[in-house]
ZANU-859303 format. One record per residue (C-alpha): residue number from 0; residue in one letter; x, y, z. Coordinates in steps of 0.02 Angstrom, whole numbers. Example, Ala and Ser with C-alpha at 12.3 -4.5 7.8 and 13.67 -1.06 7.14 Angstrom:
<pts>
PT   i aa   east  north     up
PT   0  A    615   -225    390
PT   1  S    684    -53    357
</pts>
This chain:
<pts>
PT   i aa   east  north     up
PT   0  X   2919   4988   2342
PT   1  X   2983   4949   2168
PT   2  X   3129   4827   2165
PT   3  X   3231   4764   2018
PT   4  X   3326   4598   2034
PT   5  X   3454   4527   1915
PT   6  X   3468   4339   1939
PT   7  X   3293   4340   2013
PT   8  X   3247   4166   1953
PT   9  X   3401   4086   2032
PT  10  X   3426   3986   2192
PT  11  X   3438   4145   2299
PT  12  X   3341   4270   2196
PT  13  X   3182   4167   2188
PT  14  X   3178   4134   2376
PT  15  X   3217   4318   2410
PT  16  X   3075   4376   2296
PT  17  X   2950   4256   2374
PT  18  X   2992   4306   2554
PT  19  X   2992   4492   2513
PT  20  X   2819   4476   2435
PT  21  X   2755   4378   2585
PT  22  X   2814   4510   2706
PT  23  X   2743   4656   2609
PT  24  X   2577   4569   2585
PT  25  X   2569   4529   2770
PT  26  X   2604   4712   2811
PT  27  X   2482   4772   2679
PT  28  X   2618   4872   2592
PT  29  X   2637   4898   2404
PT  30  X   2776   4801   2318
PT  31  X   2822   4778   2135
PT  32  X   2957   4649   2097
PT  33  X   3040   4649   1926
PT  34  X   3163   4516   1868
PT  35  X   3295   4568   1743
PT  36  X   3321   4433   1611
PT  37  X   3405   4400   1445
PT  38  X   3261   4288   1391
PT  39  X   3091   4374   1378
PT  40  X   3004   4203   1371
PT  41  X   3077   4143   1537
PT  42  X   2950   4060   1650
PT  43  X   2908   4161   1806
PT  44  X   2773   4179   1940
PT  45  X   2620   4280   1892
PT  46  X   2659   4411   2024
PT  47  X   2831   4448   1953
PT  48  X   2863   4576   1816
PT  49  X   2992   4539   1684
PT  50  X   3113   4657   1597
PT  51  X   3249   4616   1471
PT  52  X   3419   4701   1470
PT  53  X   3371   4780   1303
PT  54  X   3216   4855   1385
PT  55  X   3318   4915   1533
PT  56  X   3431   5011   1415
PT  57  X   3286   5124   1363
PT  58  X   3170   5110   1512
PT  59  X   3109   5267   1603
PT  60  X   3051   5165   1755
PT  61  X   3120   5203   1928
PT  62  X   3165   5077   2062
PT  63  X   3188   5104   2247
PT  64  X   3311   4959   2264
PT  65  X   3413   4858   2140
PT  66  X   3477   4686   2191
PT  67  X   3616   4620   2079
PT  68  X   3633   4431   2092
PT  69  X   3671   4379   1913
PT  70  X   3821   4266   1890
PT  71  X   3865   4089   1834
PT  72  X   3898   3963   1974
PT  73  X   4083   3964   2020
PT  74  X   4081   3780   2064
PT  75  X   3979   3718   1917
PT  76  X   4125   3673   1802
PT  77  X   4315   3658   1801
PT  78  X   4408   3823   1790
PT  79  X   4475   3818   1615
PT  80  X   4530   3984   1541
PT  81  X   4366   3990   1444
PT  82  X   4265   3953   1601
PT  83  X   4354   4090   1699
PT  84  X   4308   4214   1563
PT  85  X   4127   4155   1572
PT  86  X   4122   4174   1760
PT  87  X   4187   4351   1748
PT  88  X   4077   4404   1601
PT  89  X   3921   4334   1684
PT  90  X   3950   4455   1829
PT  91  X   4025   4605   1741
PT  92  X   3904   4625   1597
PT  93  X   3743   4630   1702
PT  94  X   3826   4749   1823
PT  95  X   3880   4864   1681
PT  96  X   3701   4865   1618
PT  97  X   3636   4913   1790
PT  98  X   3767   5050   1808
PT  99  X   3720   5121   1636
PT 100  X   3539   5126   1692
PT 101  X   3584   5211   1856
PT 102  X   3690   5339   1766
PT 103  X   3553   5397   1647
PT 104  X   3396   5381   1754
PT 105  X   3333   5542   1829
PT 106  X   3265   5459   1987
PT 107  X   3408   5363   2065
PT 108  X   3380   5205   2167
PT 109  X   3400   5222   2354
PT 110  X   3513   5070   2364
PT 111  X   3608   4945   2257
PT 112  X   3635   4776   2338
PT 113  X   3769   4684   2240
PT 114  X   3819   4503   2258
PT 115  X   3993   4440   2295
PT 116  X   4065   4290   2389
PT 117  X   4182   4254   2534
PT 118  X   4304   4199   2400
PT 119  X   4355   4382   2403
PT 120  X   4464   4343   2555
PT 121  X   4560   4207   2463
PT 122  X   4629   4053   2549
PT 123  X   4673   4093   2730
PT 124  X   4644   3929   2823
PT 125  X   4569   3947   2999
PT 126  X   4612   4132   3020
PT 127  X   4454   4227   3075
PT 128  X   4401   4345   2938
PT 129  X   4284   4492   2957
PT 130  X   4232   4631   2838
PT 131  X   4389   4730   2883
PT 132  X   4509   4585   2848
PT 133  X   4634   4587   2707
PT 134  X   4641   4458   2567
PT 135  X   4756   4330   2488
PT 136  X   4764   4345   2299
PT 137  X   4696   4200   2196
PT 138  X   4568   4177   2058
PT 139  X   4417   4182   2174
PT 140  X   4477   4347   2250
PT 141  X   4511   4423   2080
PT 142  X   4337   4372   2017
PT 143  X   4248   4441   2171
PT 144  X   4353   4599   2179
PT 145  X   4321   4649   1999
PT 146  X   4133   4624   2026
PT 147  X   4135   4725   2187
PT 148  X   4240   4867   2120
PT 149  X   4122   4888   1972
PT 150  X   3968   4888   2082
PT 151  X   4043   5020   2198
PT 152  X   4047   5140   2050
PT 153  X   3861   5168   2083
PT 154  X   3916   5283   2225
PT 155  X   3979   5404   2091
PT 156  X   3794   5437   2057
PT 157  X   3755   5455   2244
PT 158  X   3679   5281   2255
PT 159  X   3731   5188   2413
PT 160  X   3797   5012   2388
PT 161  X   3789   4857   2499
PT 162  X   3907   4718   2448
PT 163  X   3850   4547   2512
PT 164  X   3993   4420   2523
PT 165  X   3902   4254   2529
PT 166  X   3965   4091   2602
PT 167  X   3905   3914   2563
PT 168  X   3715   3926   2560
PT 169  X   3624   3780   2641
PT 170  X   3457   3721   2570
PT 171  X   3407   3556   2486
PT 172  X   3332   3645   2334
PT 173  X   3503   3690   2268
PT 174  X   3680   3747   2304
PT 175  X   3807   3628   2380
PT 176  X   3680   3536   2489
PT 177  X   3568   3499   2338
PT 178  X   3716   3417   2251
PT 179  X   3768   3316   2403
PT 180  X   3601   3242   2452
PT 181  X   3600   3100   2326
PT 182  X   3773   3027   2366
PT 183  X   3743   3047   2552
PT 184  X   3571   2966   2542
PT 185  X   3643   2812   2456
PT 186  X   3780   2798   2586
PT 187  X   3933   2854   2487
PT 188  X   3951   3026   2566
PT 189  X   4110   3069   2657
PT 190  X   4233   3202   2705
PT 191  X   4348   3293   2585
PT 192  X   4537   3283   2605
PT 193  X   4583   3285   2789
PT 194  X   4417   3363   2837
PT 195  X   4497   3502   2939
PT 196  X   4462   3642   2815
PT 197  X   4337   3770   2881
PT 198  X   4171   3792   2792
PT 199  X   4084   3959   2814
PT 200  X   3901   3929   2778
PT 201  X   3730   4012   2795
PT 202  X   3553   3941   2781
PT 203  X   3454   4007   2634
PT 204  X   3322   4069   2756
PT 205  X   3452   4174   2845
PT 206  X   3527   4234   2682
PT 207  X   3357   4299   2627
PT 208  X   3313   4374   2798
PT 209  X   3485   4455   2814
PT 210  X   3473   4533   2641
PT 211  X   3301   4606   2681
PT 212  X   3372   4666   2849
PT 213  X   3516   4754   2759
PT 214  X   3395   4839   2639
PT 215  X   3283   4898   2780
PT 216  X   3433   4961   2880
PT 217  X   3504   5060   2736
PT 218  X   3337   5134   2681
PT 219  X   3316   5213   2852
PT 220  X   3498   5266   2863
PT 221  X   3558   5153   3003
PT 222  X   3732   5081   3031
PT 223  X   3818   5249   3059
PT 224  X   3980   5173   3126
PT 225  X   4034   5122   2952
PT 226  X   4151   4990   3020
PT 227  X   4121   4891   2861
PT 228  X   4138   5033   2735
PT 229  X   4238   5033   2575
PT 230  X   4325   5191   2519
PT 231  X   4226   5294   2392
PT 232  X   4259   5456   2300
PT 233  X   4121   5547   2395
PT 234  X   4020   5528   2554
PT 235  X   3901   5400   2477
PT 236  X   3923   5239   2578
PT 237  X   3979   5072   2509
PT 238  X   3961   4941   2645
PT 239  X   4016   4759   2651
PT 240  X   3922   4619   2738
PT 241  X   3981   4440   2762
PT 242  X   3827   4332   2737
PT 243  X   3886   4184   2839
PT 244  X   3821   4104   2998
PT 245  X   3915   4143   3159
PT 246  X   3967   3959   3182
PT 247  X   4077   3897   3038
PT 248  X   4121   3712   3044
PT 249  X   4257   3597   2981
PT 250  X   4219   3486   2832
PT 251  X   4229   3337   2950
PT 252  X   4095   3411   3063
PT 253  X   3987   3457   2913
PT 254  X   4001   3280   2846
PT 255  X   3957   3198   3011
PT 256  X   3812   3321   3042
PT 257  X   3740   3291   2869
PT 258  X   3758   3103   2887
PT 259  X   3670   3105   3055
PT 260  X   3529   3212   2986
PT 261  X   3503   3087   2844
PT 262  X   3536   2935   2956
PT 263  X   3671   2876   2836
PT 264  X   3852   2820   2861
PT 265  X   3995   2934   2813
PT 266  X   4142   2816   2798
PT 267  X   4212   2877   2633
PT 268  X   4353   3004   2608
PT 269  X   4402   3089   2448
PT 270  X   4591   3118   2464
PT 271  X   4674   3280   2413
PT 272  X   4764   3210   2260
PT 273  X   4601   3140   2191
PT 274  X   4507   3304   2216
PT 275  X   4645   3397   2124
PT 276  X   4638   3267   1985
PT 277  X   4451   3281   1970
PT 278  X   4429   3469   1986
PT 279  X   4595   3548   1945
PT 280  X   4618   3726   2010
PT 281  X   4435   3730   2065
PT 282  X   4477   3599   2199
PT 283  X   4535   3744   2309
PT 284  X   4350   3773   2348
PT 285  X   4343   3599   2425
PT 286  X   4516   3581   2501
PT 287  X   4558   3753   2569
PT 288  X   4449   3827   2706
PT 289  X   4393   4001   2757
PT 290  X   4333   4054   2927
PT 291  X   4225   4205   2883
PT 292  X   4122   4287   3020
PT 293  X   3968   4402   3003
PT 294  X   4032   4545   3112
PT 295  X   3941   4684   3020
PT 296  X   3773   4593   3024
PT 297  X   3786   4555   3208
PT 298  X   3846   4731   3251
PT 299  X   3695   4798   3159
PT 300  X   3579   4692   3267
PT 301  X   3534   4550   3151
PT 302  X   3480   4390   3242
PT 303  X   3511   4229   3150
PT 304  X   3364   4109   3130
PT 305  X   3479   3957   3111
PT 306  X   3647   3999   3190
PT 307  X   3705   3817   3195
PT 308  X   3720   3691   3054
PT 309  X   3609   3567   3145
PT 310  X   3470   3698   3156
PT 311  X   3490   3741   2972
PT 312  X   3470   3557   2923
PT 313  X   3330   3517   3045
PT 314  X   3220   3657   2979
PT 315  X   3220   3571   2808
PT 316  X   3129   3417   2875
</pts>
């Protein structure tokens, strides 16, 4: 199989590439992984091919699967107007390049997996949200929705699309947990606001395994019920998957579980007014919860490796 990945060197893309290669090697199956990059000199493993966006624009290569993960971190900086434009452009431009490639290539990919986030649902408190749920409009929804709607255009070229709406990914190498380890280890970790906001999370191992599961399911034409389908102009499917664990937790529970795992106290609390002062509009990611459930994954038969937060943390030891 030939697979092209935008954002391949990132927190998720690198782990996905490594696990995919391990599985194919173990099964003695051929696999070629190519990372799409803007920097041709970017460091990469020896068993990874590299392709720039300029090369993609003229390439006559064919790929069985394209995985689109490129995008600046939504929680990496305050949401100034300039930052919002950067967040959108970092998702839209790579996706446009991939669509242009799909449009002109004679051998179409069998599947486009395109990233998104549970921010698509907007702020909805502790209301259970599945792939068929509606949304509340805010910046996170607008950002995710524009990215998704662009990716779905691949169906116009008869390329099926799988949208993966990702929750908070748990692994010490990066993401939210990577940022929290230091303050928690020195004993200044604590809950955010009243701690009752729901956090929908997934271990990185499950994110990787679930994404591979989705690819394998779609390549053999499974999931005929289409309970998680988006509307398209033809019969080419565009399916949505919530990549979250089946057991979301409150911020209070997350704080206590992380403290117990590290054997550190969690006495501190960052009040709402201080979070808003520190992070501005972006504080909604910390203060307002989302209870997002992986109905489509579970209906398709995926079994979580780490369905509870404690299991996700313990596997890191």
